[in-house]
C-alpha positions in Angstrom: 0.0 -0.2 0.2 1.5 3.6 -0.9 -1.1 5.6 0.7 -1.7 6.5 4.2 -5.1 4.5 5.8 -7.7 6.8 6.8 -10.2 4.1 7.2 -10.3 0.4 8.0 -13.0 -2.2 8.2 -12.5 -5.9 9.0 -15.4 -8.5 8.6 -15.2 -11.7 9.6 -17.3 -14.7 10.2 -19.1 -15.2 13.5 -17.6 -17.5 15.9 -20.5 -19.8 15.7 -20.0 -20.4 12.0 -16.3 -20.5 12.6 -16.9 -23.5 14.9 -19.7 -25.2 12.8 -17.5 -25.0 9.5 -14.0 -25.6 10.8 -15.0 -28.5 13.2 -16.5 -30.7 10.9 -13.4 -30.3 8.4 -10.8 -30.7 11.1 -12.6 -33.9 12.4 -13.0 -35.6 9.0 -9.5 -34.9 7.7 -7.6 -35.3 11.0 -9.7 -38.8 11.3 -8.9 -39.9 7.8 -5.1 -39.1 8.3 -4.7 -40.8 11.7 -6.7 -43.7 10.2 -4.8 -44.4 7.3 -1.5 -42.8 7.7 -0.4 -43.1 11.2 -2.4 -46.6 12.2 -2.3 -47.9 8.7 -5.9 -48.8 8.9 -7.4 -47.8 5.2 -9.9 -45.1 5.7 -13.1 -46.5 3.8 -13.9 -49.2 1.2 -11.7 -47.8 -1.6 -9.2 -45.7 0.3 -7.4 -42.9 -1.4 -3.6 -43.2 -1.9 -1.5 -41.9 0.9 0.1 -39.2 -1.0 -3.5 -37.7 -2.3 -4.7 -38.4 1.3 -2.0 -36.2 2.9 -2.5 -33.2 0.5 -6.1 -33.5 1.4 -5.3 -33.4 4.9 -3.1 -30.7 4.5 -5.6 -28.5 2.6 -9.1 -29.6 4.7 -7.4 -30.1 7.9 -4.9 -27.3 8.4 -5.2 -24.4 5.7 -9.0 -24.0 5.0 -9.9 -24.1 8.6 -7.1 -21.4 9.3 -8.6 -19.5 6.6 -11.8 -19.7 8.2 -10.5 -18.7 11.6 -8.1 -15.9 10.7 -9.5 -14.8 7.4 -12.0 -12.2 6.5 -13.0 -9.2 4.6 -10.7 -6.2 5.0 -11.4 -2.6 3.5 -9.0 -0.1 3.7 -9.6 3.5 2.4 -6.1 5.3 1.8 -5.1 8.6 0.4 -4.4 7.0 -3.1 -7.4 4.5 -3.3 -9.5 1.7 -2.0 -7.8 -1.6 -1.0 -10.0 -4.8 -0.7 -8.6 -8.0 0.3 -10.5 -11.1 1.1 -8.8 -14.4 2.7 -5.4 -13.3 1.7 -6.3 -14.5 -1.8 -8.7 -12.0 -3.2 -7.4 -8.5 -3.6 -8.4 -5.7 -5.5 -7.0 -1.9 -5.5 -9.4 0.8 -6.7 -7.3 4.2 -7.5 -9.7 7.1 -7.2 -9.5 8.1 -10.5 -10.7 4.5 -11.9 -14.0 4.9 -9.8 -16.8 6.4 -12.0 -19.5 6.3 -9.3 -20.2 4.8 -6.4 -23.6 4.2 -4.4 -25.1 2.6 -1.4 -27.1 -0.6 -2.0 -29.0 -3.1 0.2 -28.6 -6.8 -0.7 -29.5 -10.2 0.4 -26.2 -12.1 0.2 -28.0 -15.6 -0.4 -30.0 -14.3 -3.2 -28.2 -11.6 -5.1 -24.8 -13.3 -4.6 -25.2 -17.0 -3.7 -23.8 -16.6 -0.1 -20.5 -15.0 1.4 -17.5 -14.9 -0.1 -15.8 -13.7 -3.6 -18.7 -13.9 -5.8 -19.6 -12.8 -9.2 -23.1 -11.4 -9.7 -24.6 -10.3 -13.4 -26.4 -7.5 -11.3 -24.0 -6.1 -9.1 -20.5 -7.3 -10.4 -17.7 -8.6 -8.3 -18.6 -9.1 -4.8 -16.8 -9.2 -1.7 -19.5 -10.4 0.9 -18.9 -11.0 4.4 -21.2 -9.5 6.9 -24.2 -7.4 6.7 -27.0 -6.6 4.0 -25.6 -3.2 3.0 -22.7 -2.2 1.0 -21.1 0.1 -1.6 -20.9 -0.5 -5.1 -18.5 1.2 -7.3 -18.8 1.5 -10.8 -15.3 1.7 -12.5 -14.5 4.0 -15.9 -14.4 0.7 -17.9 -18.2 -0.1 -16.6 -17.2 -3.0 -14.3 -18.7 -3.0 -11.0 -17.4 -4.0 -7.8 -19.3 -4.2 -4.4 -18.4 -4.6 -1.1 -20.4 -5.2 2.2 -19.8 -2.9 5.2 -20.9 -2.9 8.7 -20.0 0.8 9.0 -21.7 2.6 6.0 -21.7 6.0 7.6 -17.8 5.9 8.4 -17.1 4.2 4.9 -18.8 7.0 3.2 -17.2 9.7 5.5 -13.8 8.3 4.5 -14.6 7.8 0.8 -16.1 11.3 0.5 -13.1 13.1 1.4 -11.3 11.7 -1.8 -14.1 11.2 -4.2 -16.1 14.3 -4.7 -19.9 14.4 -6.3 -19.8 10.9 -7.8 -22.6 9.2 -5.7 -24.8 7.4 -8.1 
């Protein structure tokens, strides 16, 4: 990041969702790993080769749960643009001169985007969907749309208005 941050927001999954999602993944992956690799008892009637099971265990038993536990949606409004990142993988930088308009919209994450995460919607464009039902939709100069949820709409808009004048759609 080149600019100085003036507003930051982090949205993560609720603790209940984190536990529900990760517990199932961790239990299943570790049970399969311990059974087949350590105890040398084949896991299932048609067991997966050990090398593939180790790869699955690393992904489902370690990496994916860590993403759910520690990851989320991070939004930074800085002096040079808007930075959006989700789960360390999906990142977007919007320099202020690339933003044609922006507007506040209310959405239903399931109906409009198919759930939370990095999503693509024909109506709203690329979506960074995590918490809440309100967000900001940016329309870029190339007519692409970026939608990001926010739990602090007023603070988000106040920071955005410091750098973008009269572009609200």
